[in-house]
Biotite code that builds the C-alpha atoms (Angstrom):
import biotite.structure as struc

atoms = struc.array([
    struc.Atom([-50.643, -91.294, 81.584], chain_id="A", res_id=1, res_name="UNK", atom_name="CA", element="C"),
    struc.Atom([-51.598, -94.355, 79.565], chain_id="A", res_id=2, res_name="UNK", atom_name="CA", element="C"),
    struc.Atom([-49.812, -97.696, 79.585], chain_id="A", res_id=3, res_name="UNK", atom_name="CA", element="C"),
    struc.Atom([-48.832, -99.688, 76.500], chain_id="A", res_id=4, res_name="UNK", atom_name="CA", element="C"),
    struc.Atom([-48.284, -103.336, 75.808], chain_id="A", res_id=5, res_name="UNK", atom_name="CA", element="C"),
    struc.Atom([-45.608, -103.510, 73.113], chain_id="A", res_id=6, res_name="UNK", atom_name="CA", element="C"),
    struc.Atom([-45.401, -106.454, 70.713], chain_id="A", res_id=7, res_name="UNK", atom_name="CA", element="C"),
    struc.Atom([-42.584, -107.352, 68.362], chain_id="A", res_id=8, res_name="UNK", atom_name="CA", element="C"),
    struc.Atom([-43.915, -108.331, 64.919], chain_id="A", res_id=9, res_name="UNK", atom_name="CA", element="C"),
    struc.Atom([-42.202, -111.227, 63.114], chain_id="A", res_id=10, res_name="UNK", atom_name="CA", element="C"),
    struc.Atom([-41.965, -114.369, 65.224], chain_id="A", res_id=11, res_name="UNK", atom_name="CA", element="C"),
    struc.Atom([-44.155, -112.838, 67.932], chain_id="A", res_id=12, res_name="UNK", atom_name="CA", element="C"),
    struc.Atom([-47.496, -111.853, 66.432], chain_id="A", res_id=13, res_name="UNK", atom_name="CA", element="C"),
    struc.Atom([-46.681, -113.345, 63.002], chain_id="A", res_id=14, res_name="UNK", atom_name="CA", element="C"),
    struc.Atom([-45.726, -116.946, 62.389], chain_id="A", res_id=15, res_name="UNK", atom_name="CA", element="C"),
    struc.Atom([-42.026, -117.232, 61.414], chain_id="A", res_id=16, res_name="UNK", atom_name="CA", element="C"),
    struc.Atom([-41.093, -117.336, 57.729], chain_id="A", res_id=17, res_name="UNK", atom_name="CA", element="C"),
    struc.Atom([-38.326, -119.870, 57.112], chain_id="A", res_id=18, res_name="UNK", atom_name="CA", element="C"),
    struc.Atom([-35.866, -119.189, 54.280], chain_id="A", res_id=19, res_name="UNK", atom_name="CA", element="C"),
    struc.Atom([-32.436, -120.494, 53.376], chain_id="A", res_id=20, res_name="UNK", atom_name="CA", element="C"),
    struc.Atom([-29.805, -117.821, 54.014], chain_id="A", res_id=21, res_name="UNK", atom_name="CA", element="C"),
    struc.Atom([-26.942, -118.102, 51.534], chain_id="A", res_id=22, res_name="UNK", atom_name="CA", element="C"),
    struc.Atom([-24.611, -116.012, 53.674], chain_id="A", res_id=23, res_name="UNK", atom_name="CA", element="C"),
    struc.Atom([-25.054, -118.161, 56.791], chain_id="A", res_id=24, res_name="UNK", atom_name="CA", element="C"),
    struc.Atom([-25.742, -121.355, 54.795], chain_id="A", res_id=25, res_name="UNK", atom_name="CA", element="C"),
    struc.Atom([-28.690, -122.423, 56.906], chain_id="A", res_id=26, res_name="UNK", atom_name="CA", element="C"),
    struc.Atom([-32.421, -121.991, 57.360], chain_id="A", res_id=27, res_name="UNK", atom_name="CA", element="C"),
    struc.Atom([-33.284, -118.814, 59.223], chain_id="A", res_id=28, res_name="UNK", atom_name="CA", element="C"),
    struc.Atom([-36.363, -117.026, 60.520], chain_id="A", res_id=29, res_name="UNK", atom_name="CA", element="C"),
    struc.Atom([-37.102, -114.087, 58.234], chain_id="A", res_id=30, res_name="UNK", atom_name="CA", element="C"),
    struc.Atom([-39.597, -111.255, 58.082], chain_id="A", res_id=31, res_name="UNK", atom_name="CA", element="C"),
    struc.Atom([-42.722, -111.540, 55.970], chain_id="A", res_id=32, res_name="UNK", atom_name="CA", element="C"),
    struc.Atom([-42.094, -109.192, 53.041], chain_id="A", res_id=33, res_name="UNK", atom_name="CA", element="C"),
    struc.Atom([-45.076, -110.270, 50.921], chain_id="A", res_id=34, res_name="UNK", atom_name="CA", element="C"),
    struc.Atom([-48.713, -110.496, 51.915], chain_id="A", res_id=35, res_name="UNK", atom_name="CA", element="C"),
    struc.Atom([-48.728, -114.165, 50.925], chain_id="A", res_id=36, res_name="UNK", atom_name="CA", element="C"),
    struc.Atom([-46.049, -114.846, 53.578], chain_id="A", res_id=37, res_name="UNK", atom_name="CA", element="C"),
    struc.Atom([-48.069, -113.304, 56.408], chain_id="A", res_id=38, res_name="UNK", atom_name="CA", element="C"),
    struc.Atom([-49.743, -115.605, 58.909], chain_id="A", res_id=39, res_name="UNK", atom_name="CA", element="C"),
    struc.Atom([-50.980, -114.214, 62.212], chain_id="A", res_id=40, res_name="UNK", atom_name="CA", element="C"),
    struc.Atom([-50.357, -116.341, 65.301], chain_id="A", res_id=41, res_name="UNK", atom_name="CA", element="C"),
    struc.Atom([-53.853, -117.080, 66.603], chain_id="A", res_id=42, res_name="UNK", atom_name="CA", element="C"),
    struc.Atom([-52.615, -117.133, 70.207], chain_id="A", res_id=43, res_name="UNK", atom_name="CA", element="C"),
    struc.Atom([-51.116, -113.676, 69.681], chain_id="A", res_id=44, res_name="UNK", atom_name="CA", element="C"),
    struc.Atom([-54.514, -112.474, 68.519], chain_id="A", res_id=45, res_name="UNK", atom_name="CA", element="C"),
    struc.Atom([-56.087, -113.880, 71.691], chain_id="A", res_id=46, res_name="UNK", atom_name="CA", element="C"),
    struc.Atom([-53.466, -112.083, 73.801], chain_id="A", res_id=47, res_name="UNK", atom_name="CA", element="C"),
    struc.Atom([-54.124, -108.771, 72.057], chain_id="A", res_id=48, res_name="UNK", atom_name="CA", element="C"),
    struc.Atom([-57.882, -109.247, 72.465], chain_id="A", res_id=49, res_name="UNK", atom_name="CA", element="C"),
    struc.Atom([-57.243, -109.780, 76.177], chain_id="A", res_id=50, res_name="UNK", atom_name="CA", element="C"),
    struc.Atom([-54.948, -106.731, 76.377], chain_id="A", res_id=51, res_name="UNK", atom_name="CA", element="C"),
    struc.Atom([-57.754, -104.585, 74.981], chain_id="A", res_id=52, res_name="UNK", atom_name="CA", element="C"),
    struc.Atom([-59.940, -105.475, 77.991], chain_id="A", res_id=53, res_name="UNK", atom_name="CA", element="C"),
    struc.Atom([-57.257, -104.091, 80.306], chain_id="A", res_id=54, res_name="UNK", atom_name="CA", element="C"),
    struc.Atom([-55.849, -100.617, 80.790], chain_id="A", res_id=55, res_name="UNK", atom_name="CA", element="C"),
    struc.Atom([-53.277, -100.947, 77.993], chain_id="A", res_id=56, res_name="UNK", atom_name="CA", element="C"),
    struc.Atom([-52.813, -99.718, 74.435], chain_id="A", res_id=57, res_name="UNK", atom_name="CA", element="C"),
    struc.Atom([-51.459, -102.553, 72.223], chain_id="A", res_id=58, res_name="UNK", atom_name="CA", element="C"),
    struc.Atom([-48.571, -101.292, 70.060], chain_id="A", res_id=59, res_name="UNK", atom_name="CA", element="C"),
    struc.Atom([-46.457, -103.127, 67.485], chain_id="A", res_id=60, res_name="UNK", atom_name="CA", element="C"),
    struc.Atom([-42.735, -102.255, 67.366], chain_id="A", res_id=61, res_name="UNK", atom_name="CA", element="C"),
    struc.Atom([-40.813, -103.718, 64.417], chain_id="A", res_id=62, res_name="UNK", atom_name="CA", element="C"),
    struc.Atom([-37.531, -103.527, 62.515], chain_id="A", res_id=63, res_name="UNK", atom_name="CA", element="C"),
    struc.Atom([-38.054, -103.979, 58.767], chain_id="A", res_id=64, res_name="UNK", atom_name="CA", element="C"),
    struc.Atom([-34.613, -103.344, 57.186], chain_id="A", res_id=65, res_name="UNK", atom_name="CA", element="C"),
    struc.Atom([-35.159, -105.620, 54.180], chain_id="A", res_id=66, res_name="UNK", atom_name="CA", element="C"),
    struc.Atom([-37.460, -103.104, 52.506], chain_id="A", res_id=67, res_name="UNK", atom_name="CA", element="C"),
    struc.Atom([-34.600, -100.628, 52.192], chain_id="A", res_id=68, res_name="UNK", atom_name="CA", element="C"),
    struc.Atom([-31.788, -103.137, 51.840], chain_id="A", res_id=69, res_name="UNK", atom_name="CA", element="C"),
    struc.Atom([-33.410, -104.972, 48.922], chain_id="A", res_id=70, res_name="UNK", atom_name="CA", element="C"),
    struc.Atom([-35.270, -101.944, 47.539], chain_id="A", res_id=71, res_name="UNK", atom_name="CA", element="C"),
    struc.Atom([-38.619, -103.663, 48.055], chain_id="A", res_id=72, res_name="UNK", atom_name="CA", element="C"),
    struc.Atom([-41.852, -101.759, 47.288], chain_id="A", res_id=73, res_name="UNK", atom_name="CA", element="C"),
    struc.Atom([-43.137, -99.961, 50.370], chain_id="A", res_id=74, res_name="UNK", atom_name="CA", element="C"),
    struc.Atom([-46.677, -100.663, 49.174], chain_id="A", res_id=75, res_name="UNK", atom_name="CA", element="C"),
    struc.Atom([-45.980, -104.323, 50.021], chain_id="A", res_id=76, res_name="UNK", atom_name="CA", element="C"),
    struc.Atom([-45.056, -103.315, 53.553], chain_id="A", res_id=77, res_name="UNK", atom_name="CA", element="C"),
    struc.Atom([-48.216, -101.229, 53.868], chain_id="A", res_id=78, res_name="UNK", atom_name="CA", element="C"),
    struc.Atom([-50.350, -104.114, 52.579], chain_id="A", res_id=79, res_name="UNK", atom_name="CA", element="C"),
    struc.Atom([-48.875, -106.370, 55.263], chain_id="A", res_id=80, res_name="UNK", atom_name="CA", element="C"),
    struc.Atom([-49.357, -103.714, 57.941], chain_id="A", res_id=81, res_name="UNK", atom_name="CA", element="C"),
    struc.Atom([-52.933, -103.073, 56.853], chain_id="A", res_id=82, res_name="UNK", atom_name="CA", element="C"),
    struc.Atom([-53.690, -106.803, 57.072], chain_id="A", res_id=83, res_name="UNK", atom_name="CA", element="C"),
    struc.Atom([-52.140, -107.038, 60.545], chain_id="A", res_id=84, res_name="UNK", atom_name="CA", element="C"),
    struc.Atom([-54.180, -104.061, 61.737], chain_id="A", res_id=85, res_name="UNK", atom_name="CA", element="C"),
    struc.Atom([-57.359, -105.512, 60.241], chain_id="A", res_id=86, res_name="UNK", atom_name="CA", element="C"),
    struc.Atom([-56.907, -108.948, 61.813], chain_id="A", res_id=87, res_name="UNK", atom_name="CA", element="C"),
    struc.Atom([-55.836, -107.624, 65.214], chain_id="A", res_id=88, res_name="UNK", atom_name="CA", element="C"),
    struc.Atom([-58.215, -104.683, 65.388], chain_id="A", res_id=89, res_name="UNK", atom_name="CA", element="C"),
    struc.Atom([-55.477, -102.048, 65.554], chain_id="A", res_id=90, res_name="UNK", atom_name="CA", element="C"),
    struc.Atom([-55.165, -98.587, 64.055], chain_id="A", res_id=91, res_name="UNK", atom_name="CA", element="C"),
    struc.Atom([-52.277, -97.883, 61.669], chain_id="A", res_id=92, res_name="UNK", atom_name="CA", element="C"),
    struc.Atom([-50.934, -95.410, 64.245], chain_id="A", res_id=93, res_name="UNK", atom_name="CA", element="C"),
    struc.Atom([-50.411, -98.338, 66.650], chain_id="A", res_id=94, res_name="UNK", atom_name="CA", element="C"),
    struc.Atom([-47.673, -99.819, 64.435], chain_id="A", res_id=95, res_name="UNK", atom_name="CA", element="C"),
    struc.Atom([-44.194, -98.280, 64.627], chain_id="A", res_id=96, res_name="UNK", atom_name="CA", element="C"),
    struc.Atom([-41.460, -99.436, 62.268], chain_id="A", res_id=97, res_name="UNK", atom_name="CA", element="C"),
    struc.Atom([-37.814, -98.813, 61.450], chain_id="A", res_id=98, res_name="UNK", atom_name="CA", element="C"),
    struc.Atom([-37.120, -99.319, 57.746], chain_id="A", res_id=99, res_name="UNK", atom_name="CA", element="C"),
    struc.Atom([-33.448, -98.348, 58.051], chain_id="A", res_id=100, res_name="UNK", atom_name="CA", element="C"),
    struc.Atom([-30.562, -100.736, 57.450], chain_id="A", res_id=101, res_name="UNK", atom_name="CA", element="C"),
    struc.Atom([-26.964, -100.329, 58.544], chain_id="A", res_id=102, res_name="UNK", atom_name="CA", element="C"),
    struc.Atom([-24.814, -99.389, 55.552], chain_id="A", res_id=103, res_name="UNK", atom_name="CA", element="C"),
    struc.Atom([-27.844, -98.400, 53.472], chain_id="A", res_id=104, res_name="UNK", atom_name="CA", element="C"),
    struc.Atom([-28.998, -95.290, 55.333], chain_id="A", res_id=105, res_name="UNK", atom_name="CA", element="C"),
    struc.Atom([-27.814, -92.670, 57.777], chain_id="A", res_id=106, res_name="UNK", atom_name="CA", element="C"),
    struc.Atom([-27.550, -93.797, 61.424], chain_id="A", res_id=107, res_name="UNK", atom_name="CA", element="C"),
    struc.Atom([-30.897, -93.732, 63.211], chain_id="A", res_id=108, res_name="UNK", atom_name="CA", element="C"),
    struc.Atom([-32.152, -94.002, 66.770], chain_id="A", res_id=109, res_name="UNK", atom_name="CA", element="C"),
    struc.Atom([-35.218, -96.066, 65.947], chain_id="A", res_id=110, res_name="UNK", atom_name="CA", element="C"),
    struc.Atom([-33.771, -99.442, 64.953], chain_id="A", res_id=111, res_name="UNK", atom_name="CA", element="C"),
    struc.Atom([-33.937, -101.899, 67.836], chain_id="A", res_id=112, res_name="UNK", atom_name="CA", element="C"),
    struc.Atom([-31.893, -102.418, 70.045], chain_id="A", res_id=113, res_name="UNK", atom_name="CA", element="C"),
    struc.Atom([-32.079, -98.597, 70.205], chain_id="A", res_id=114, res_name="UNK", atom_name="CA", element="C"),
    struc.Atom([-35.163, -97.189, 71.945], chain_id="A", res_id=115, res_name="UNK", atom_name="CA", element="C"),
    struc.Atom([-36.403, -94.670, 69.368], chain_id="A", res_id=116, res_name="UNK", atom_name="CA", element="C"),
    struc.Atom([-39.603, -96.476, 68.366], chain_id="A", res_id=117, res_name="UNK", atom_name="CA", element="C"),
    struc.Atom([-40.677, -96.753, 71.997], chain_id="A", res_id=118, res_name="UNK", atom_name="CA", element="C"),
    struc.Atom([-39.991, -93.054, 72.524], chain_id="A", res_id=119, res_name="UNK", atom_name="CA", element="C"),
    struc.Atom([-41.992, -92.147, 69.411], chain_id="A", res_id=120, res_name="UNK", atom_name="CA", element="C"),
    struc.Atom([-44.926, -94.150, 70.758], chain_id="A", res_id=121, res_name="UNK", atom_name="CA", element="C"),
    struc.Atom([-44.516, -92.473, 74.143], chain_id="A", res_id=122, res_name="UNK", atom_name="CA", element="C"),
    struc.Atom([-44.773, -89.039, 72.575], chain_id="A", res_id=123, res_name="UNK", atom_name="CA", element="C"),
    struc.Atom([-47.742, -89.899, 70.372], chain_id="A", res_id=124, res_name="UNK", atom_name="CA", element="C"),
    struc.Atom([-49.817, -91.658, 73.030], chain_id="A", res_id=125, res_name="UNK", atom_name="CA", element="C"),
    struc.Atom([-48.459, -89.920, 76.181], chain_id="A", res_id=126, res_name="UNK", atom_name="CA", element="C"),
    struc.Atom([-47.361, -93.250, 77.645], chain_id="A", res_id=127, res_name="UNK", atom_name="CA", element="C"),
    struc.Atom([-46.123, -94.273, 81.063], chain_id="A", res_id=128, res_name="UNK", atom_name="CA", element="C"),
    struc.Atom([-43.273, -96.496, 79.858], chain_id="A", res_id=129, res_name="UNK", atom_name="CA", element="C"),
    struc.Atom([-42.205, -97.572, 83.353], chain_id="A", res_id=130, res_name="UNK", atom_name="CA", element="C"),
    struc.Atom([-45.507, -99.384, 83.831], chain_id="A", res_id=131, res_name="UNK", atom_name="CA", element="C"),
    struc.Atom([-45.801, -100.606, 80.254], chain_id="A", res_id=132, res_name="UNK", atom_name="CA", element="C"),
    struc.Atom([-44.930, -104.105, 79.010], chain_id="A", res_id=133, res_name="UNK", atom_name="CA", element="C"),
    struc.Atom([-43.145, -105.705, 76.058], chain_id="A", res_id=134, res_name="UNK", atom_name="CA", element="C"),
    struc.Atom([-43.117, -109.190, 74.570], chain_id="A", res_id=135, res_name="UNK", atom_name="CA", element="C"),
    struc.Atom([-40.548, -110.080, 71.892], chain_id="A", res_id=136, res_name="UNK", atom_name="CA", element="C"),
    struc.Atom([-38.383, -112.927, 70.634], chain_id="A", res_id=137, res_name="UNK", atom_name="CA", element="C"),
    struc.Atom([-35.014, -111.148, 70.297], chain_id="A", res_id=138, res_name="UNK", atom_name="CA", element="C"),
    struc.Atom([-32.422, -109.695, 72.633], chain_id="A", res_id=139, res_name="UNK", atom_name="CA", element="C"),
    struc.Atom([-32.870, -106.487, 70.625], chain_id="A", res_id=140, res_name="UNK", atom_name="CA", element="C"),
    struc.Atom([-36.471, -106.223, 71.816], chain_id="A", res_id=141, res_name="UNK", atom_name="CA", element="C"),
    struc.Atom([-35.426, -106.618, 75.440], chain_id="A", res_id=142, res_name="UNK", atom_name="CA", element="C"),
    struc.Atom([-32.564, -104.134, 75.274], chain_id="A", res_id=143, res_name="UNK", atom_name="CA", element="C"),
    struc.Atom([-34.570, -101.523, 73.368], chain_id="A", res_id=144, res_name="UNK", atom_name="CA", element="C"),
    struc.Atom([-37.381, -101.769, 75.918], chain_id="A", res_id=145, res_name="UNK", atom_name="CA", element="C"),
    struc.Atom([-34.989, -101.455, 78.857], chain_id="A", res_id=146, res_name="UNK", atom_name="CA", element="C"),
    struc.Atom([-33.254, -98.438, 77.294], chain_id="A", res_id=147, res_name="UNK", atom_name="CA", element="C"),
    struc.Atom([-36.669, -96.823, 76.875], chain_id="A", res_id=148, res_name="UNK", atom_name="CA", element="C"),
    struc.Atom([-37.506, -97.460, 80.532], chain_id="A", res_id=149, res_name="UNK", atom_name="CA", element="C"),
    struc.Atom([-39.944, -100.345, 80.022], chain_id="A", res_id=150, res_name="UNK", atom_name="CA", element="C"),
    struc.Atom([-39.382, -102.519, 83.087], chain_id="A", res_id=151, res_name="UNK", atom_name="CA", element="C"),
    struc.Atom([-41.836, -105.340, 82.382], chain_id="A", res_id=152, res_name="UNK", atom_name="CA", element="C"),
    struc.Atom([-40.209, -107.380, 79.625], chain_id="A", res_id=153, res_name="UNK", atom_name="CA", element="C"),
    struc.Atom([-41.190, -110.849, 78.372], chain_id="A", res_id=154, res_name="UNK", atom_name="CA", element="C"),
    struc.Atom([-38.888, -112.930, 76.176], chain_id="A", res_id=155, res_name="UNK", atom_name="CA", element="C"),
    struc.Atom([-40.581, -115.412, 73.855], chain_id="A", res_id=156, res_name="UNK", atom_name="CA", element="C"),
    struc.Atom([-38.326, -118.434, 73.445], chain_id="A", res_id=157, res_name="UNK", atom_name="CA", element="C"),
    struc.Atom([-38.677, -119.896, 69.958], chain_id="A", res_id=158, res_name="UNK", atom_name="CA", element="C"),
    struc.Atom([-38.904, -123.618, 69.409], chain_id="A", res_id=159, res_name="UNK", atom_name="CA", element="C"),
    struc.Atom([-36.062, -125.308, 67.581], chain_id="A", res_id=160, res_name="UNK", atom_name="CA", element="C"),
    struc.Atom([-37.694, -127.079, 64.658], chain_id="A", res_id=161, res_name="UNK", atom_name="CA", element="C"),
    struc.Atom([-36.042, -129.865, 62.682], chain_id="A", res_id=162, res_name="UNK", atom_name="CA", element="C"),
    struc.Atom([-35.345, -128.846, 59.093], chain_id="A", res_id=163, res_name="UNK", atom_name="CA", element="C"),
    struc.Atom([-36.477, -125.272, 59.696], chain_id="A", res_id=164, res_name="UNK", atom_name="CA", element="C"),
    struc.Atom([-34.551, -122.961, 61.986], chain_id="A", res_id=165, res_name="UNK", atom_name="CA", element="C"),
    struc.Atom([-32.523, -123.086, 65.177], chain_id="A", res_id=166, res_name="UNK", atom_name="CA", element="C"),
    struc.Atom([-34.858, -121.017, 67.314], chain_id="A", res_id=167, res_name="UNK", atom_name="CA", element="C"),
    struc.Atom([-33.479, -117.942, 69.001], chain_id="A", res_id=168, res_name="UNK", atom_name="CA", element="C"),
    struc.Atom([-30.641, -119.512, 70.958], chain_id="A", res_id=169, res_name="UNK", atom_name="CA", element="C"),
    struc.Atom([-28.283, -116.760, 69.761], chain_id="A", res_id=170, res_name="UNK", atom_name="CA", element="C"),
    struc.Atom([-30.499, -114.165, 71.442], chain_id="A", res_id=171, res_name="UNK", atom_name="CA", element="C"),
    struc.Atom([-30.403, -116.131, 74.691], chain_id="A", res_id=172, res_name="UNK", atom_name="CA", element="C"),
    struc.Atom([-26.597, -116.292, 74.535], chain_id="A", res_id=173, res_name="UNK", atom_name="CA", element="C"),
    struc.Atom([-26.463, -112.572, 73.742], chain_id="A", res_id=174, res_name="UNK", atom_name="CA", element="C"),
    struc.Atom([-28.693, -111.692, 76.680], chain_id="A", res_id=175, res_name="UNK", atom_name="CA", element="C"),
    struc.Atom([-26.504, -113.771, 78.987], chain_id="A", res_id=176, res_name="UNK", atom_name="CA", element="C"),
    struc.Atom([-23.336, -112.055, 77.752], chain_id="A", res_id=177, res_name="UNK", atom_name="CA", element="C"),
    struc.Atom([-24.912, -108.607, 78.180], chain_id="A", res_id=178, res_name="UNK", atom_name="CA", element="C"),
    struc.Atom([-26.540, -109.454, 81.504], chain_id="A", res_id=179, res_name="UNK", atom_name="CA", element="C"),
    struc.Atom([-29.942, -108.640, 80.029], chain_id="A", res_id=180, res_name="UNK", atom_name="CA", element="C"),
    struc.Atom([-32.591, -110.136, 82.263], chain_id="A", res_id=181, res_name="UNK", atom_name="CA", element="C"),
    struc.Atom([-36.148, -110.148, 80.957], chain_id="A", res_id=182, res_name="UNK", atom_name="CA", element="C"),
    struc.Atom([-38.703, -110.279, 83.728], chain_id="A", res_id=183, res_name="UNK", atom_name="CA", element="C"),
    struc.Atom([-40.268, -113.415, 82.253], chain_id="A", res_id=184, res_name="UNK", atom_name="CA", element="C"),
    struc.Atom([-39.223, -116.063, 79.733], chain_id="A", res_id=185, res_name="UNK", atom_name="CA", element="C"),
    struc.Atom([-42.063, -117.955, 78.046], chain_id="A", res_id=186, res_name="UNK", atom_name="CA", element="C"),
    struc.Atom([-42.385, -120.656, 75.398], chain_id="A", res_id=187, res_name="UNK", atom_name="CA", element="C"),
    struc.Atom([-45.855, -119.738, 74.100], chain_id="A", res_id=188, res_name="UNK", atom_name="CA", element="C"),
    struc.Atom([-47.256, -116.235, 73.708], chain_id="A", res_id=189, res_name="UNK", atom_name="CA", element="C"),
    struc.Atom([-50.522, -117.401, 75.258], chain_id="A", res_id=190, res_name="UNK", atom_name="CA", element="C"),
    struc.Atom([-48.667, -117.450, 78.610], chain_id="A", res_id=191, res_name="UNK", atom_name="CA", element="C"),
    struc.Atom([-48.848, -113.642, 78.627], chain_id="A", res_id=192, res_name="UNK", atom_name="CA", element="C"),
    struc.Atom([-52.473, -113.833, 79.748], chain_id="A", res_id=193, res_name="UNK", atom_name="CA", element="C"),
    struc.Atom([-51.565, -115.969, 82.778], chain_id="A", res_id=194, res_name="UNK", atom_name="CA", element="C"),
    struc.Atom([-48.723, -113.610, 83.681], chain_id="A", res_id=195, res_name="UNK", atom_name="CA", element="C"),
    struc.Atom([-51.042, -110.606, 83.708], chain_id="A", res_id=196, res_name="UNK", atom_name="CA", element="C"),
    struc.Atom([-53.650, -112.447, 85.749], chain_id="A", res_id=197, res_name="UNK", atom_name="CA", element="C"),
    struc.Atom([-50.983, -113.487, 88.269], chain_id="A", res_id=198, res_name="UNK", atom_name="CA", element="C"),
    struc.Atom([-49.966, -109.828, 88.503], chain_id="A", res_id=199, res_name="UNK", atom_name="CA", element="C"),
    struc.Atom([-53.608, -109.044, 89.376], chain_id="A", res_id=200, res_name="UNK", atom_name="CA", element="C"),
    struc.Atom([-54.008, -106.971, 86.218], chain_id="A", res_id=201, res_name="UNK", atom_name="CA", element="C"),
    struc.Atom([-57.703, -107.481, 85.698], chain_id="A", res_id=202, res_name="UNK", atom_name="CA", element="C"),
    struc.Atom([-60.524, -105.977, 83.668], chain_id="A", res_id=203, res_name="UNK", atom_name="CA", element="C"),
])
């Protein structure tokens, strides 16, 4: 069976998009919903390039509820996805998304923190999830991976930036309350390469 290295999308392989949220009355990290908002994290690209030299399939796992919630054109989502695949050297089949939104669609099993997207990828690529890895910046990524049986989880701790957003402190508090324990906590996605080398995962 093959192994995967799962990546969250927004805030992990994409640079965060900062927008003022009227409901919460503060700046928040948001998903890129237009091609002009998309900016790939260059260190994430380096990590994925490194992953490709190892015995892993890189796979993107992402929640994208705004497209349904705000009735946004799905062609915009596909343009963004196509650009991500082009820049990272991925096939479209290596990107799995949940477009559902609570209250706007029937209940699903694919929206993180549920494990459905991981299980879809497992079926498509015949994956060994136990020996696969995930890196993400939300407690939902960690819980979804654990529910799917992915044991090697990496939590990317976002920086708190003045005048922008408050990082992902809420996710850290949530993980503590739920006793979710990612295997590693990192501050920069580039640290993934060092982790794999320290685990003697070589070319």
